[in-house]
PDB file of N, CA, C, O and CB in Angstrom:
ATOM      1  N   MET A   1    -131.599 -46.131  33.208  1.00  0.00           N
ATOM      2  CA  MET A   1    -132.885 -46.784  33.158  1.00  0.00           C
ATOM      3  C   MET A   1    -133.836 -46.088  34.138  1.00  0.00           C
ATOM      4  O   MET A   1    -133.448 -45.742  35.254  1.00  0.00           O
ATOM      5  CB  MET A   1    -132.749 -48.293  33.483  1.00  0.00           C
ATOM      6  N   LYS A   2    -135.071 -45.892  33.710  1.00  0.00           N
ATOM      7  CA  LYS A   2    -136.095 -45.296  34.564  1.00  0.00           C
ATOM      8  C   LYS A   2    -136.727 -46.394  35.413  1.00  0.00           C
ATOM      9  O   LYS A   2    -137.013 -47.488  34.926  1.00  0.00           O
ATOM     10  CB  LYS A   2    -137.177 -44.556  33.714  1.00  0.00           C
ATOM     11  N   THR A   3    -136.938 -46.086  36.688  1.00  0.00           N
ATOM     12  CA  THR A   3    -137.531 -47.061  37.596  1.00  0.00           C
ATOM     13  C   THR A   3    -138.783 -46.482  38.244  1.00  0.00           C
ATOM     14  O   THR A   3    -138.744 -45.409  38.846  1.00  0.00           O
ATOM     15  CB  THR A   3    -136.517 -47.490  38.674  1.00  0.00           C
ATOM     16  N   VAL A   4    -139.889 -47.203  38.114  1.00  0.00           N
ATOM     17  CA  VAL A   4    -141.136 -46.853  38.782  1.00  0.00           C
ATOM     18  C   VAL A   4    -141.354 -47.887  39.877  1.00  0.00           C
ATOM     19  O   VAL A   4    -141.323 -49.089  39.615  1.00  0.00           O
ATOM     20  CB  VAL A   4    -142.352 -46.805  37.773  1.00  0.00           C
ATOM     21  N   THR A   5    -141.573 -47.422  41.100  1.00  0.00           N
ATOM     22  CA  THR A   5    -141.855 -48.323  42.214  1.00  0.00           C
ATOM     23  C   THR A   5    -143.366 -48.405  42.383  1.00  0.00           C
ATOM     24  O   THR A   5    -144.048 -47.380  42.415  1.00  0.00           O
ATOM     25  CB  THR A   5    -141.162 -47.839  43.536  1.00  0.00           C
ATOM     26  N   ILE A   6    -143.890 -49.623  42.491  1.00  0.00           N
ATOM     27  CA  ILE A   6    -145.331 -49.838  42.594  1.00  0.00           C
ATOM     28  C   ILE A   6    -145.635 -50.640  43.857  1.00  0.00           C
ATOM     29  O   ILE A   6    -145.045 -51.692  44.099  1.00  0.00           O
ATOM     30  CB  ILE A   6    -145.876 -50.569  41.333  1.00  0.00           C
ATOM     31  N   TYR A   7    -146.570 -50.120  44.656  1.00  0.00           N
ATOM     32  CA  TYR A   7    -147.088 -50.825  45.833  1.00  0.00           C
ATOM     33  C   TYR A   7    -148.561 -51.114  45.565  1.00  0.00           C
ATOM     34  O   TYR A   7    -149.304 -50.213  45.176  1.00  0.00           O
ATOM     35  CB  TYR A   7    -146.893 -49.977  47.165  1.00  0.00           C
ATOM     36  N   THR A   8    -148.994 -52.362  45.767  1.00  0.00           N
ATOM     37  CA  THR A   8    -150.383 -52.722  45.480  1.00  0.00           C
ATOM     38  C   THR A   8    -150.993 -53.515  46.628  1.00  0.00           C
ATOM     39  O   THR A   8    -150.286 -54.113  47.439  1.00  0.00           O
ATOM     40  CB  THR A   8    -150.469 -53.529  44.182  1.00  0.00           C
ATOM     41  N   ASP A   9    -152.332 -53.503  46.676  1.00  0.00           N
ATOM     42  CA  ASP A   9    -153.047 -54.342  47.628  1.00  0.00           C
ATOM     43  C   ASP A   9    -154.485 -54.504  47.138  1.00  0.00           C
ATOM     44  O   ASP A   9    -155.012 -53.659  46.415  1.00  0.00           O
ATOM     45  CB  ASP A   9    -153.006 -53.728  49.069  1.00  0.00           C
ATOM     46  N   GLY A  10    -155.094 -55.590  47.542  1.00  0.00           N
ATOM     47  CA  GLY A  10    -156.486 -55.856  47.239  1.00  0.00           C
ATOM     48  C   GLY A  10    -157.103 -56.616  48.391  1.00  0.00           C
ATOM     49  O   GLY A  10    -156.417 -57.366  49.084  1.00  0.00           O
ATOM     50  N   ALA A  11    -158.397 -56.427  48.600  1.00  0.00           N
ATOM     51  CA  ALA A  11    -159.074 -57.090  49.712  1.00  0.00           C
ATOM     52  C   ALA A  11    -160.535 -57.313  49.355  1.00  0.00           C
ATOM     53  O   ALA A  11    -161.050 -56.768  48.379  1.00  0.00           O
ATOM     54  CB  ALA A  11    -158.953 -56.258  51.014  1.00  0.00           C
ATOM     55  N   CYS A  12    -161.184 -58.132  50.173  1.00  0.00           N
ATOM     56  CA  CYS A  12    -162.573 -58.480  49.923  1.00  0.00           C
ATOM     57  C   CYS A  12    -163.280 -58.724  51.257  1.00  0.00           C
ATOM     58  O   CYS A  12    -162.710 -59.329  52.165  1.00  0.00           O
ATOM     59  CB  CYS A  12    -162.673 -59.728  49.007  1.00  0.00           C
ATOM     60  N   SER A  13    -164.524 -58.252  51.372  1.00  0.00           N
ATOM     61  CA  SER A  13    -165.327 -58.506  52.556  1.00  0.00           C
ATOM     62  C   SER A  13    -166.262 -59.659  52.229  1.00  0.00           C
ATOM     63  O   SER A  13    -167.265 -59.485  51.537  1.00  0.00           O
ATOM     64  CB  SER A  13    -166.122 -57.229  53.004  1.00  0.00           C
ATOM     65  N   GLY A  14    -165.924 -60.828  52.730  1.00  0.00           N
ATOM     66  CA  GLY A  14    -166.591 -62.050  52.299  1.00  0.00           C
ATOM     67  C   GLY A  14    -165.823 -62.574  51.098  1.00  0.00           C
ATOM     68  O   GLY A  14    -165.051 -61.833  50.488  1.00  0.00           O
ATOM     69  N   ASN A  15    -166.017 -63.805  50.756  1.00  0.00           N
ATOM     70  CA  ASN A  15    -165.254 -64.351  49.632  1.00  0.00           C
ATOM     71  C   ASN A  15    -166.109 -65.373  48.891  1.00  0.00           C
ATOM     72  O   ASN A  15    -166.055 -66.552  49.242  1.00  0.00           O
ATOM     73  CB  ASN A  15    -163.924 -65.000  50.121  1.00  0.00           C
ATOM     74  N   PRO A  16    -166.892 -64.993  47.891  1.00  0.00           N
ATOM     75  CA  PRO A  16    -166.891 -63.704  47.224  1.00  0.00           C
ATOM     76  C   PRO A  16    -167.718 -62.659  47.980  1.00  0.00           C
ATOM     77  O   PRO A  16    -168.523 -62.976  48.855  1.00  0.00           O
ATOM     78  CB  PRO A  16    -167.417 -63.857  45.815  1.00  0.00           C
ATOM     79  N   GLY A  17    -167.485 -61.424  47.607  1.00  0.00           N
ATOM     80  CA  GLY A  17    -168.184 -60.307  48.226  1.00  0.00           C
ATOM     81  C   GLY A  17    -167.722 -59.004  47.608  1.00  0.00           C
ATOM     82  O   GLY A  17    -167.161 -58.989  46.512  1.00  0.00           O
ATOM     83  N   ILE A  18    -167.961 -57.911  48.316  1.00  0.00           N
ATOM     84  CA  ILE A  18    -167.534 -56.592  47.856  1.00  0.00           C
ATOM     85  C   ILE A  18    -166.035 -56.470  48.087  1.00  0.00           C
ATOM     86  O   ILE A  18    -165.547 -56.725  49.188  1.00  0.00           O
ATOM     87  CB  ILE A  18    -168.312 -55.450  48.592  1.00  0.00           C
ATOM     88  N   GLY A  19    -165.310 -56.080  47.051  1.00  0.00           N
ATOM     89  CA  GLY A  19    -163.855 -55.996  47.156  1.00  0.00           C
ATOM     90  C   GLY A  19    -163.325 -54.684  46.633  1.00  0.00           C
ATOM     91  O   GLY A  19    -164.001 -53.979  45.884  1.00  0.00           O
ATOM     92  N   GLY A  20    -162.126 -54.365  47.026  1.00  0.00           N
ATOM     93  CA  GLY A  20    -161.474 -53.150  46.562  1.00  0.00           C
ATOM     94  C   GLY A  20    -159.999 -53.379  46.328  1.00  0.00           C
ATOM     95  O   GLY A  20    -159.414 -54.340  46.828  1.00  0.00           O
ATOM     96  N   TRP A  21    -159.404 -52.478  45.555  1.00  0.00           N
ATOM     97  CA  TRP A  21    -157.983 -52.569  45.253  1.00  0.00           C
ATOM     98  C   TRP A  21    -157.386 -51.171  45.234  1.00  0.00           C
ATOM     99  O   TRP A  21    -158.095 -50.180  45.059  1.00  0.00           O
ATOM    100  CB  TRP A  21    -157.746 -53.287  43.901  1.00  0.00           C
ATOM    101  N   GLY A  22    -156.088 -51.106  45.415  1.00  0.00           N
ATOM    102  CA  GLY A  22    -155.399 -49.825  45.350  1.00  0.00           C
ATOM    103  C   GLY A  22    -153.950 -50.025  44.952  1.00  0.00           C
ATOM    104  O   GLY A  22    -153.381 -51.101  45.135  1.00  0.00           O
ATOM    105  N   ALA A  23    -153.365 -48.972  44.406  1.00  0.00           N
ATOM    106  CA  ALA A  23    -151.959 -49.001  44.023  1.00  0.00           C
ATOM    107  C   ALA A  23    -151.363 -47.612  44.163  1.00  0.00           C
ATOM    108  O   ALA A  23    -152.027 -46.606  43.916  1.00  0.00           O
ATOM    109  CB  ALA A  23    -151.790 -49.521  42.581  1.00  0.00           C
ATOM    110  N   ILE A  24    -150.114 -47.575  44.559  1.00  0.00           N
ATOM    111  CA  ILE A  24    -149.349 -46.333  44.630  1.00  0.00           C
ATOM    112  C   ILE A  24    -148.142 -46.504  43.726  1.00  0.00           C
ATOM    113  O   ILE A  24    -147.380 -47.461  43.865  1.00  0.00           O
ATOM    114  CB  ILE A  24    -148.919 -45.989  46.109  1.00  0.00           C
ATOM    115  N   LEU A  25    -147.975 -45.572  42.800  1.00  0.00           N
ATOM    116  CA  LEU A  25    -146.846 -45.585  41.880  1.00  0.00           C
ATOM    117  C   LEU A  25    -145.968 -44.388  42.209  1.00  0.00           C
ATOM    118  O   LEU A  25    -146.468 -43.269  42.331  1.00  0.00           O
ATOM    119  CB  LEU A  25    -147.319 -45.554  40.386  1.00  0.00           C
ATOM    120  N   THR A  26    -144.670 -44.608  42.352  1.00  0.00           N
ATOM    121  CA  THR A  26    -143.752 -43.500  42.613  1.00  0.00           C
ATOM    122  C   THR A  26    -142.676 -43.472  41.537  1.00  0.00           C
ATOM    123  O   THR A  26    -142.143 -44.505  41.131  1.00  0.00           O
ATOM    124  CB  THR A  26    -143.113 -43.624  44.023  1.00  0.00           C
ATOM    125  N   TYR A  27    -142.373 -42.248  41.086  1.00  0.00           N
ATOM    126  CA  TYR A  27    -141.330 -42.051  40.077  1.00  0.00           C
ATOM    127  C   TYR A  27    -140.771 -40.644  40.223  1.00  0.00           C
ATOM    128  O   TYR A  27    -141.510 -39.660  40.215  1.00  0.00           O
ATOM    129  CB  TYR A  27    -141.883 -42.282  38.634  1.00  0.00           C
ATOM    130  N   ASN A  28    -139.469 -40.571  40.356  1.00  0.00           N
ATOM    131  CA  ASN A  28    -138.776 -39.282  40.374  1.00  0.00           C
ATOM    132  C   ASN A  28    -139.353 -38.329  41.423  1.00  0.00           C
ATOM    133  O   ASN A  28    -139.481 -37.131  41.173  1.00  0.00           O
ATOM    134  CB  ASN A  28    -138.849 -38.634  38.998  1.00  0.00           C
ATOM    135  N   GLY A  29    -139.700 -38.864  42.597  1.00  0.00           N
ATOM    136  CA  GLY A  29    -140.219 -38.045  43.688  1.00  0.00           C
ATOM    137  C   GLY A  29    -141.698 -37.711  43.590  1.00  0.00           C
ATOM    138  O   GLY A  29    -142.225 -37.019  44.461  1.00  0.00           O
ATOM    139  N   LYS A  30    -142.374 -38.178  42.564  1.00  0.00           N
ATOM    140  CA  LYS A  30    -143.808 -37.930  42.404  1.00  0.00           C
ATOM    141  C   LYS A  30    -144.574 -39.204  42.681  1.00  0.00           C
ATOM    142  O   LYS A  30    -144.061 -40.308  42.498  1.00  0.00           O
ATOM    143  CB  LYS A  30    -144.128 -37.402  40.988  1.00  0.00           C
ATOM    144  N   GLU A  31    -145.818 -39.037  43.128  1.00  0.00           N
ATOM    145  CA  GLU A  31    -146.633 -40.167  43.538  1.00  0.00           C
ATOM    146  C   GLU A  31    -147.989 -40.109  42.846  1.00  0.00           C
ATOM    147  O   GLU A  31    -148.587 -39.040  42.729  1.00  0.00           O
ATOM    148  CB  GLU A  31    -146.805 -40.187  45.064  1.00  0.00           C
ATOM    149  N   LYS A  32    -148.476 -41.269  42.387  1.00  0.00           N
ATOM    150  CA  LYS A  32    -149.808 -41.377  41.798  1.00  0.00           C
ATOM    151  C   LYS A  32    -150.545 -42.492  42.525  1.00  0.00           C
ATOM    152  O   LYS A  32    -150.010 -43.587  42.698  1.00  0.00           O
ATOM    153  CB  LYS A  32    -149.739 -41.653  40.252  1.00  0.00           C
ATOM    154  N   VAL A  33    -151.772 -42.212  42.950  1.00  0.00           N
ATOM    155  CA  VAL A  33    -152.586 -43.191  43.666  1.00  0.00           C
ATOM    156  C   VAL A  33    -153.792 -43.542  42.804  1.00  0.00           C
ATOM    157  O   VAL A  33    -154.492 -42.653  42.318  1.00  0.00           O
ATOM    158  CB  VAL A  33    -153.034 -42.645  45.061  1.00  0.00           C
ATOM    159  N   ILE A  34    -154.035 -44.835  42.615  1.00  0.00           N
ATOM    160  CA  ILE A  34    -155.207 -45.297  41.875  1.00  0.00           C
ATOM    161  C   ILE A  34    -155.935 -46.325  42.730  1.00  0.00           C
ATOM    162  O   ILE A  34    -155.321 -47.003  43.553  1.00  0.00           O
ATOM    163  CB  ILE A  34    -154.804 -45.901  40.487  1.00  0.00           C
ATOM    164  N   SER A  35    -157.248 -46.441  42.533  1.00  0.00           N
ATOM    165  CA  SER A  35    -158.023 -47.414  43.316  1.00  0.00           C
ATOM    166  C   SER A  35    -159.338 -47.713  42.608  1.00  0.00           C
ATOM    167  O   SER A  35    -159.733 -47.016  41.674  1.00  0.00           O
ATOM    168  CB  SER A  35    -158.291 -46.886  44.755  1.00  0.00           C
ATOM    169  N   GLY A  36    -160.001 -48.756  43.071  1.00  0.00           N
ATOM    170  CA  GLY A  36    -161.286 -49.125  42.508  1.00  0.00           C
ATOM    171  C   GLY A  36    -161.933 -50.226  43.325  1.00  0.00           C
ATOM    172  O   GLY A  36    -161.406 -50.639  44.358  1.00  0.00           O
ATOM    173  N   TYR A  37    -163.079 -50.700  42.857  1.00  0.00           N
ATOM    174  CA  TYR A  37    -163.805 -51.741  43.593  1.00  0.00           C
ATOM    175  C   TYR A  37    -164.613 -52.596  42.632  1.00  0.00           C
ATOM    176  O   TYR A  37    -164.757 -52.275  41.452  1.00  0.00           O
ATOM    177  CB  TYR A  37    -164.732 -51.117  44.660  1.00  0.00           C
ATOM    178  N   ASP A  38    -165.133 -53.689  43.164  1.00  0.00           N
ATOM    179  CA  ASP A  38    -166.025 -54.575  42.429  1.00  0.00           C
ATOM    180  C   ASP A  38    -167.071 -55.069  43.421  1.00  0.00           C
ATOM    181  O   ASP A  38    -166.739 -55.418  44.554  1.00  0.00           O
ATOM    182  CB  ASP A  38    -165.242 -55.774  41.757  1.00  0.00           C
ATOM    183  N   LYS A  39    -168.314 -55.100  43.004  1.00  0.00           N
ATOM    184  CA  LYS A  39    -169.400 -55.493  43.917  1.00  0.00           C
ATOM    185  C   LYS A  39    -169.441 -56.982  44.219  1.00  0.00           C
ATOM    186  O   LYS A  39    -169.948 -57.384  45.266  1.00  0.00           O
ATOM    187  CB  LYS A  39    -170.718 -55.079  43.339  1.00  0.00           C
ATOM    188  N   ASP A  40    -168.919 -57.805  43.323  1.00  0.00           N
ATOM    189  CA  ASP A  40    -168.956 -59.255  43.531  1.00  0.00           C
ATOM    190  C   ASP A  40    -167.650 -59.856  43.028  1.00  0.00           C
ATOM    191  O   ASP A  40    -167.490 -60.102  41.833  1.00  0.00           O
ATOM    192  CB  ASP A  40    -170.183 -59.903  42.804  1.00  0.00           C
ATOM    193  N   THR A  41    -166.725 -60.087  43.941  1.00  0.00           N
ATOM    194  CA  THR A  41    -165.391 -60.534  43.555  1.00  0.00           C
ATOM    195  C   THR A  41    -164.767 -61.371  44.660  1.00  0.00           C
ATOM    196  O   THR A  41    -165.414 -61.686  45.658  1.00  0.00           O
ATOM    197  CB  THR A  41    -164.494 -59.336  43.227  1.00  0.00           C
ATOM    198  N   THR A  42    -163.507 -61.725  44.471  1.00  0.00           N
ATOM    199  CA  THR A  42    -162.751 -62.456  45.489  1.00  0.00           C
ATOM    200  C   THR A  42    -161.490 -61.682  45.843  1.00  0.00           C
ATOM    201  O   THR A  42    -161.075 -60.779  45.116  1.00  0.00           O
ATOM    202  CB  THR A  42    -162.394 -63.881  44.999  1.00  0.00           C
ATOM    203  N   ASN A  43    -160.899 -62.042  46.948  1.00  0.00           N
ATOM    204  CA  ASN A  43    -159.671 -61.399  47.393  1.00  0.00           C
ATOM    205  C   ASN A  43    -158.558 -61.551  46.347  1.00  0.00           C
ATOM    206  O   ASN A  43    -157.860 -60.588  46.032  1.00  0.00           O
ATOM    207  CB  ASN A  43    -159.223 -61.987  48.737  1.00  0.00           C
ATOM    208  N   ASN A  44    -158.403 -62.755  45.820  1.00  0.00           N
ATOM    209  CA  ASN A  44    -157.348 -62.995  44.830  1.00  0.00           C
ATOM    210  C   ASN A  44    -157.531 -62.140  43.585  1.00  0.00           C
ATOM    211  O   ASN A  44    -156.554 -61.618  43.047  1.00  0.00           O
ATOM    212  CB  ASN A  44    -157.318 -64.464  44.440  1.00  0.00           C
ATOM    213  N   ARG A  45    -158.756 -61.991  43.122  1.00  0.00           N
ATOM    214  CA  ARG A  45    -159.010 -61.164  41.935  1.00  0.00           C
ATOM    215  C   ARG A  45    -158.624 -59.710  42.188  1.00  0.00           C
ATOM    216  O   ARG A  45    -158.066 -59.055  41.308  1.00  0.00           O
ATOM    217  CB  ARG A  45    -160.492 -61.251  41.525  1.00  0.00           C
ATOM    218  N   MET A  46    -158.915 -59.206  43.376  1.00  0.00           N
ATOM    219  CA  MET A  46    -158.570 -57.821  43.692  1.00  0.00           C
ATOM    220  C   MET A  46    -157.059 -57.634  43.797  1.00  0.00           C
ATOM    221  O   MET A  46    -156.527 -56.612  43.363  1.00  0.00           O
ATOM    222  CB  MET A  46    -159.241 -57.391  44.997  1.00  0.00           C
ATOM    223  N   GLU A  47    -156.370 -58.611  44.367  1.00  0.00           N
ATOM    224  CA  GLU A  47    -154.911 -58.550  44.457  1.00  0.00           C
ATOM    225  C   GLU A  47    -154.284 -58.475  43.066  1.00  0.00           C
ATOM    226  O   GLU A  47    -153.414 -57.643  42.814  1.00  0.00           O
ATOM    227  CB  GLU A  47    -154.369 -59.770  45.217  1.00  0.00           C
ATOM    228  N   VAL A  48    -154.734 -59.352  42.169  1.00  0.00           N
ATOM    229  CA  VAL A  48    -154.180 -59.385  40.815  1.00  0.00           C
ATOM    230  C   VAL A  48    -154.596 -58.149  40.018  1.00  0.00           C
ATOM    231  O   VAL A  48    -153.794 -57.596  39.265  1.00  0.00           O
ATOM    232  CB  VAL A  48    -154.632 -60.656  40.086  1.00  0.00           C
ATOM    233  N   PHE A  49    -155.846 -57.714  40.182  1.00  0.00           N
ATOM    234  CA  PHE A  49    -156.315 -56.561  39.420  1.00  0.00           C
ATOM    235  C   PHE A  49    -155.554 -55.299  39.791  1.00  0.00           C
ATOM    236  O   PHE A  49    -155.335 -54.446  38.931  1.00  0.00           O
ATOM    237  CB  PHE A  49    -157.803 -56.351  39.642  1.00  0.00           C
ATOM    238  N   SER A  50    -155.144 -55.155  41.049  1.00  0.00           N
ATOM    239  CA  SER A  50    -154.372 -53.962  41.443  1.00  0.00           C
ATOM    240  C   SER A  50    -153.063 -53.894  40.685  1.00  0.00           C
ATOM    241  O   SER A  50    -152.628 -52.808  40.301  1.00  0.00           O
ATOM    242  CB  SER A  50    -154.100 -53.963  42.955  1.00  0.00           C
ATOM    243  N   ILE A  51    -152.424 -55.034  40.463  1.00  0.00           N
ATOM    244  CA  ILE A  51    -151.174 -55.072  39.709  1.00  0.00           C
ATOM    245  C   ILE A  51    -151.421 -54.732  38.240  1.00  0.00           C
ATOM    246  O   ILE A  51    -150.682 -53.946  37.647  1.00  0.00           O
ATOM    247  CB  ILE A  51    -150.511 -56.455  39.833  1.00  0.00           C
ATOM    248  N   ILE A  52    -152.450 -55.320  37.665  1.00  0.00           N
ATOM    249  CA  ILE A  52    -152.770 -55.052  36.258  1.00  0.00           C
ATOM    250  C   ILE A  52    -153.071 -53.570  36.049  1.00  0.00           C
ATOM    251  O   ILE A  52    -152.577 -52.959  35.102  1.00  0.00           O
ATOM    252  CB  ILE A  52    -153.970 -55.909  35.801  1.00  0.00           C
ATOM    253  N   ALA A  53    -153.878 -53.001  36.928  1.00  0.00           N
ATOM    254  CA  ALA A  53    -154.241 -51.584  36.796  1.00  0.00           C
ATOM    255  C   ALA A  53    -153.004 -50.685  36.919  1.00  0.00           C
ATOM    256  O   ALA A  53    -152.878 -49.693  36.200  1.00  0.00           O
ATOM    257  CB  ALA A  53    -155.287 -51.197  37.867  1.00  0.00           C
ATOM    258  N   ALA A  54    -152.105 -51.032  37.821  1.00  0.00           N
ATOM    259  CA  ALA A  54    -150.883 -50.233  37.990  1.00  0.00           C
ATOM    260  C   ALA A  54    -150.003 -50.301  36.746  1.00  0.00           C
ATOM    261  O   ALA A  54    -149.424 -49.292  36.344  1.00  0.00           O
ATOM    262  CB  ALA A  54    -150.091 -50.715  39.216  1.00  0.00           C
ATOM    263  N   LEU A  55    -149.899 -51.460  36.142  1.00  0.00           N
ATOM    264  CA  LEU A  55    -149.080 -51.606  34.946  1.00  0.00           C
ATOM    265  C   LEU A  55    -149.690 -50.891  33.743  1.00  0.00           C
ATOM    266  O   LEU A  55    -148.971 -50.538  32.808  1.00  0.00           O
ATOM    267  CB  LEU A  55    -148.885 -53.075  34.627  1.00  0.00           C
ATOM    268  N   ARG A  56    -150.997 -50.674  33.753  1.00  0.00           N
ATOM    269  CA  ARG A  56    -151.649 -49.946  32.655  1.00  0.00           C
ATOM    270  C   ARG A  56    -151.365 -48.449  32.710  1.00  0.00           C
ATOM    271  O   ARG A  56    -151.496 -47.764  31.695  1.00  0.00           O
ATOM    272  CB  ARG A  56    -153.153 -50.182  32.690  1.00  0.00           C
ATOM    273  N   CYS A  57    -150.984 -47.932  33.862  1.00  0.00           N
ATOM    274  CA  CYS A  57    -150.764 -46.473  34.007  1.00  0.00           C
ATOM    275  C   CYS A  57    -149.559 -45.998  33.236  1.00  0.00           C
ATOM    276  O   CYS A  57    -149.243 -44.808  33.256  1.00  0.00           O
ATOM    277  CB  CYS A  57    -150.593 -46.102  35.471  1.00  0.00           C
TER     278      CYS A  57
END
């Protein structure tokens, strides 16, 4: 079975406010980093969106 390890995080300055998310995916010794932001969001939305974005890769 192939295993991809995913690390995610999301944060927000103010709640709601400007927020960002990031994820690191590792597989077979290789690493992929993805990230993004939203101008008007919440901390919880960024946390969940980082997971969704990682699973889309």
